[in-house]
C-alpha positions as CSV (number, residue, x, y, z in Angstrom):
1,M,38.1,120.6,115.2
2,T,38.5,125.3,114.0
3,V,38.9,126.2,110.6
4,T,40.0,129.1,109.5
5,N,37.2,132.2,109.9
6,I,34.8,132.1,106.4
7,T,33.3,136.0,106.1
8,I,30.1,136.3,104.6
9,Q,28.7,139.5,103.6
10,L,25.1,140.2,104.6
11,P,22.4,141.7,103.2
12,P,21.8,145.8,104.4
13,K,20.1,146.1,107.5
14,G,16.5,147.3,106.6
15,Y,16.2,143.5,104.7
16,I,13.5,140.7,105.9
17,S,16.4,138.3,104.6
18,R,18.9,139.8,107.1
19,R,16.8,138.6,109.9
20,F,15.9,135.5,108.7
21,I,19.8,135.0,108.2
22,E,20.5,136.5,111.8
23,L,17.3,134.0,113.2
24,S,19.6,131.7,111.5
25,A,23.0,132.3,112.9
26,I,21.6,132.4,116.9
27,S,20.1,129.4,116.4
28,L,23.7,127.3,114.8
29,I,26.5,127.2,116.1
30,G,30.1,127.4,114.7
31,V,28.2,130.7,113.2
32,K,28.2,134.4,113.8
33,V,27.1,137.6,112.8
34,V,29.8,140.1,113.8
35,G,28.9,143.1,111.9
36,D,27.7,143.2,108.4
37,E,29.4,139.9,107.9
38,L,28.9,136.0,109.0
39,V,31.7,134.8,110.0
40,I,31.8,131.0,110.1
41,T,33.9,129.4,113.0
42,N,33.7,125.8,113.3
43,C,33.1,123.4,109.8
44,V,31.5,120.4,112.7
45,D,30.0,122.3,114.8
46,L,28.2,123.4,112.1
47,G,27.0,120.8,110.5
48,E,26.0,118.7,113.8
49,S,23.6,121.7,114.9
50,L,22.0,122.2,111.0
51,T,21.6,118.7,111.6
52,A,20.2,118.9,114.9
53,V,18.2,122.0,113.6
54,L,16.3,119.6,110.8
55,N,15.7,117.1,112.3
56,M,13.3,119.7,114.8
57,L,12.0,121.4,111.6
58,E,11.0,117.4,110.8
59,R,9.3,116.6,113.6
60,R,6.7,120.1,113.1
61,N,6.4,119.3,110.1
62,S,7.9,122.1,108.6
63,R,7.2,122.6,105.2
64,N,8.2,124.4,101.5
65,I,7.9,127.7,101.7
66,F,6.1,130.7,99.4
67,Q,7.8,129.9,95.9
68,T,6.4,131.4,92.8
69,G,7.6,129.4,89.3
70,N,10.0,131.6,88.4
71,D,11.9,131.4,92.3
72,R,11.5,127.5,91.3
73,R,13.2,127.9,87.9
74,Y,15.3,129.9,88.2
75,V,16.1,129.8,92.3
76,T,16.1,126.6,94.0
77,N,16.1,124.6,91.2
78,K,19.5,125.3,90.7
79,I,20.4,125.3,94.2
80,A,19.8,121.9,94.0
81,L,21.9,121.7,90.8
82,H,24.7,123.2,93.0
83,L,24.2,120.4,95.9
84,G,24.2,117.9,93.9
85,L,20.5,117.4,93.6
86,N,19.1,116.6,90.3
87,P,15.9,119.6,91.3
88,G,11.9,118.5,90.8
89,T,8.2,119.2,92.1
90,T,9.7,116.9,94.6
91,T,12.9,118.2,96.0
92,T,11.4,120.2,99.0
93,T,13.5,122.8,100.3
94,L,13.9,120.5,103.6
95,D,16.0,118.0,100.9
96,I,17.8,121.5,99.9
97,L,19.2,122.0,102.9
98,K,19.8,118.4,104.2
99,A,22.2,118.5,101.4
100,L,24.1,120.9,102.6
101,S,24.5,119.7,106.2
102,N,26.2,116.8,104.2
103,I,28.0,119.0,102.1
104,I,29.3,121.0,105.6
105,K,30.0,117.7,107.4
106,G,31.8,116.6,104.6
107,K,34.4,118.5,105.0
108,A,37.0,119.1,107.7
109,S,37.5,123.2,106.6
110,D,36.9,125.2,104.9
111,C,32.9,123.3,104.7
112,I,31.0,126.0,102.8
113,P,32.0,125.2,98.7
114,K,33.5,128.4,96.5
115,D,30.3,128.0,94.2
116,L,28.0,128.7,97.1
117,I,29.4,131.4,97.8
118,T,30.7,133.7,94.8
119,T,27.6,132.7,92.8
120,Q,24.8,135.0,93.3
121,L,21.4,134.1,92.2
122,T,17.8,136.3,92.1
123,T,16.9,136.4,95.4
124,L,13.5,134.6,96.4
125,N,10.5,136.9,96.6
126,I,9.6,135.7,100.6
127,L,13.2,137.3,100.9
128,K,12.5,140.7,99.9
129,A,8.4,140.8,100.6
130,N,9.2,144.3,102.2
131,F,9.9,146.0,98.9
132,Y,5.9,146.1,98.7
133,E,5.6,147.5,101.7
134,Y,6.9,150.7,103.2
135,G,6.7,153.0,106.3
136,R,7.5,149.5,109.1
137,T,9.6,149.9,111.2
138,Y,12.9,147.7,108.8
139,L,10.9,147.3,106.6
140,T,11.6,150.1,104.8
141,R,13.3,151.0,101.4
142,P,16.7,153.3,102.6
143,D,16.1,156.8,101.3
144,E,20.0,156.8,100.5
145,E,22.3,154.9,99.4
146,Y,20.1,152.2,98.0
147,I,21.7,149.0,98.3
148,S,20.0,146.6,95.2
149,V,19.5,142.9,97.1
150,N,17.9,141.5,93.5
151,K,20.4,138.6,94.2
152,L,22.5,136.7,96.5
153,P,25.2,134.4,97.0
154,I,23.7,131.6,97.2
155,I,24.4,130.4,100.9
156,T,23.3,133.3,102.0
157,Q,19.9,131.9,100.7
158,L,20.4,129.0,102.0
159,L,20.8,130.3,105.5
160,A,17.8,132.6,105.0
161,I,15.5,130.1,103.5
162,L,16.5,128.0,107.2
163,G,15.3,131.0,108.5
164,V,11.8,131.3,107.1
165,L,11.3,127.9,108.4
166,I,12.3,128.1,112.2
167,A,10.3,131.8,111.9
168,D,7.0,130.3,111.3
169,V,4.7,129.9,112.8
170,G,1.8,129.3,111.0
171,R,-1.0,130.8,108.7
172,D,-4.7,131.0,107.5
173,E,-6.7,132.1,104.6
174,E,-4.8,135.6,103.8
175,T,-2.1,135.5,105.9
176,H,0.7,133.4,106.5
177,Y,2.5,134.1,110.5
178,Y,6.2,134.1,111.4
179,L,8.0,135.2,113.8
180,L,11.6,137.1,114.8
181,P,13.4,137.4,117.6
182,P,14.2,141.1,118.1
183,E,17.1,143.6,116.9
184,G,20.3,144.2,118.4
185,I,20.9,140.8,119.4
186,S,24.2,140.7,120.8
187,G,27.1,138.8,120.1
188,E,27.9,137.2,123.6
189,A,26.9,133.7,123.4
190,Q,24.6,133.7,127.0
191,A,22.9,136.8,125.6
192,I,22.2,134.6,122.4
193,Q,20.7,131.3,124.8
194,D,19.1,134.1,126.7
195,I,17.2,135.4,123.8
196,L,17.1,132.3,122.2
197,K,15.2,130.3,124.9
198,I,13.0,133.2,124.6
199,Y,12.1,133.0,121.6
200,N,12.0,129.5,121.4
201,Q,9.0,129.8,124.2
202,T,7.2,132.6,122.4
203,H,7.0,130.3,119.2
204,R,5.1,127.8,120.9
205,V,2.9,130.2,122.2
206,L,2.4,132.0,118.7
207,Q,1.6,128.3,116.9
208,D,-1.4,128.3,119.1
209,Y,-2.2,132.5,119.1
210,R,-1.9,133.3,115.0
211,G,-4.0,135.5,114.1
212,M,-6.0,135.9,117.2
213,P,-6.3,139.4,119.6
214,N,-3.3,141.2,120.2
215,V,-3.8,141.2,124.1
216,L,-4.1,137.5,124.2
217,I,-1.1,136.6,122.2
218,T,0.4,139.0,126.0
219,L,-1.1,137.5,128.6
220,G,-0.3,134.0,127.1
221,V,3.1,134.7,126.1
222,A,4.1,136.5,129.5
223,S,2.4,133.7,131.4
224,S,4.2,130.7,129.8
225,L,7.5,133.0,130.5
226,V,6.1,133.1,133.5
227,K,5.6,129.0,134.0
228,A,9.8,129.2,132.8
229,G,10.7,130.6,135.2
230,Y,11.5,134.4,134.2
231,E,11.4,136.9,136.2
232,R,11.7,140.7,134.1
233,D,9.9,141.3,131.2
234,V,10.7,141.2,128.2
235,I,10.6,142.5,124.2
236,A,10.0,138.6,122.7
237,G,10.0,139.3,119.2
238,E,8.5,140.5,116.1
239,L,5.0,138.9,114.1
240,V,5.4,139.5,110.9
241,G,2.3,138.4,108.9
242,I,3.1,138.8,105.0
243,Q,0.2,137.3,102.2
244,E,1.6,134.8,99.9
245,S,0.0,134.7,96.6
246,G,0.4,134.5,92.9
247,N,3.8,136.0,92.3
248,R,4.8,137.9,95.1
249,A,4.8,138.0,99.1
250,T,3.5,141.4,100.3
251,V,4.2,142.2,104.2
252,R,1.1,142.8,106.0
253,F,1.7,143.3,109.5
254,V,4.8,144.2,111.9
255,E,3.8,143.2,115.7
256,P,6.0,143.5,118.2
257,I,5.4,141.1,121.3
258,S,6.0,142.3,124.3
259,T,5.2,141.7,128.3
260,E,4.0,144.3,128.9
261,G,5.3,144.7,132.8
262,L,2.9,141.0,132.9
263,I,5.4,139.1,133.9
264,S,6.5,141.4,136.6
265,L,2.5,141.9,137.5
266,I,2.9,138.0,138.2
267,N,5.7,137.2,139.9
268,S,4.4,140.4,142.4
269,V,2.3,138.0,144.8
270,G,5.4,135.5,144.7
271,M,6.1,131.5,144.7
272,P,4.2,129.5,144.6
273,S,0.8,131.5,143.9
274,S,2.5,133.7,140.8
275,Q,3.1,129.8,139.4
276,R,-1.0,129.4,140.1
277,L,-1.6,132.8,138.8
278,A,0.4,132.1,135.5
279,D,-0.7,128.7,135.0
280,S,-4.1,129.8,135.3
281,L,-4.0,132.9,132.9
282,K,-2.6,130.8,130.1
283,V,-5.1,127.8,130.7
284,L,-8.1,131.0,130.3
285,C,-6.6,132.4,127.6
286,D,-6.3,128.6,125.1
287,V,-9.4,128.5,126.6
288,A,-10.2,132.1,124.8
289,I,-8.4,131.1,121.8
290,N,-10.1,127.4,121.6
291,L,-13.8,129.0,121.7
292,L,-12.9,132.4,119.2
293,R,-11.0,129.6,116.4
294,A,-14.7,127.6,116.9
295,G,-16.3,131.1,116.4
296,R,-18.8,131.4,119.9
297,S,-17.1,134.6,120.3
298,S,-19.7,135.9,123.3
299,I,-17.5,134.1,126.0
300,A,-14.1,134.7,125.1
301,S,-14.8,138.3,124.5
302,I,-14.9,138.1,127.9
303,V,-12.1,137.0,128.4
304,V,-10.3,139.2,126.0
305,K,-11.7,142.5,128.6
306,I,-10.2,140.5,131.7
307,A,-6.7,140.2,129.7
308,S,-7.2,144.2,128.3
309,D,-7.8,145.0,132.0
310,L,-5.0,143.2,133.2
311,I,-2.5,144.4,130.6
312,I,-4.0,148.8,131.3
313,Y,-3.5,147.7,134.8
314,S,0.6,147.0,134.1
315,R,1.6,149.3,133.0
316,T,-1.1,152.1,134.7
317,K,-0.7,150.2,138.1
318,S,-4.8,152.1,138.0
319,P,-7.5,150.1,140.8
320,D,-10.9,150.6,138.8
321,F,-8.4,148.2,135.4
322,L,-8.1,145.1,138.1
323,Y,-11.4,145.6,139.4
324,S,-12.8,145.4,136.4
325,A,-11.2,142.3,135.8
326,I,-11.6,141.1,138.9
327,S,-15.9,141.6,138.1
328,L,-15.7,140.0,135.7
329,L,-13.7,137.0,136.4
330,R,-16.4,136.1,138.8
331,R,-19.5,137.1,136.6
332,L,-18.0,133.9,134.8
333,S,-17.9,132.1,138.8
334,D,-21.3,132.7,138.6
335,E,-22.7,131.8,135.5
336,I,-21.2,128.8,135.7
337,R,-22.5,127.8,138.8
338,M,-26.5,129.4,137.9
339,S,-26.8,129.4,133.9
340,K,-28.0,126.8,131.5
341,S,-27.1,128.5,128.7
342,E,-24.9,127.1,125.9
343,P,-22.1,129.7,125.9
344,I,-21.8,128.4,129.4
345,I,-22.0,124.6,129.0
346,D,-19.8,125.1,126.3
347,F,-16.8,127.5,128.0
348,K,-17.2,125.2,131.0
349,G,-17.0,122.2,129.3
350,R,-13.4,123.0,127.7
351,L,-12.6,124.1,131.0
352,M,-12.6,120.5,131.8
353,E,-11.4,119.4,129.0
354,L,-7.7,121.7,129.7
355,G,-7.9,119.7,132.9
356,V,-9.7,122.0,135.3
357,E,-11.9,121.0,138.0
358,R,-15.2,122.6,139.4
359,P,-13.9,125.2,136.7
360,A,-16.8,127.6,139.4
361,D,-14.3,126.5,141.9
362,W,-11.1,127.3,139.8
363,L,-12.2,130.4,138.1
364,L,-13.0,131.9,141.6
365,R,-10.1,130.5,142.7
366,L,-8.0,132.9,139.6
367,T,-10.8,136.2,141.0
368,N,-9.1,135.6,144.0
369,L,-5.2,135.0,142.8
370,L,-5.7,138.5,141.4
371,I,-6.9,139.9,144.7
372,H,-4.0,139.9,146.3
373,L,-2.1,141.8,143.5
374,M,-4.1,145.0,145.7
375,E,-2.0,144.2,148.4
376,C,1.7,144.0,146.4
């Protein structure tokens, strides 16, 4: 069932709140971004797709977003009341979004109640994190014609909250990590679906790779995308690190996630070798991540160097870097055959835990696959 379009003004470009809302829009059906407006075109599709996304977030064990005491008191508790909930300490952001889903599915047309569009509340702290960090690509306060986003409509904040939950790839002691899709997304349905597939694949990798060296993230994402059938290099998104503590959220870094020519490089060996190469490189990255998280950096640092060499080779085609990667892999293969050192035994064991039989031979096969790159 189609309804008369409902249009809602978006926060201006340059604010992280808008990026979270845009992520929600491409993740849902029946809603799209047109210029600086959010347009709801189909209530039935919107309600069903919102329920599907919330079920996915529950399977992912999504938790509450970062909130200060004032956020709870003056924003989320008031939002809950507008949605017919009794706010309390046990009311989660997923509960609030489920209530919105029920309201949308309960109305055949004009599915967003007017008060959710017209009522503006203080902006949640996480949605204005960019206020605290200038000089970043899209996290810069506009120099001219500054438009305040100290308040946002309830529906806008609800969709931004959904975007925060979708973007979440986990946290460590100091940083919460979020993956945002690339800016400038086309409004065409096929383009959005292509971006969403790449985004979801990258998101799965980053749940394990967050906080790790960028070269491992790049190689891990590229290898995963080759395994998923991608043939061309992409900009997969932006990894945003936010420090969430006390009374504010502070952006710490914004790092583009790009495949840096690695997809083309891996695919240059041709099928089925490209799939074997991608699978082996992903396993190698996974082992390095496991070692780094366990505080064992001696072998992991070698894998980091291999990843760095391959990225530089993909950019420059300078054979010195490919030779370096091949030499390091041969060294690892030889050490597994001959060395009884504790780091090597640990490395071998972790490879076997990931399904690698005869790790020395496996590393030699990976070496031979890289040698084929010289012939491409």
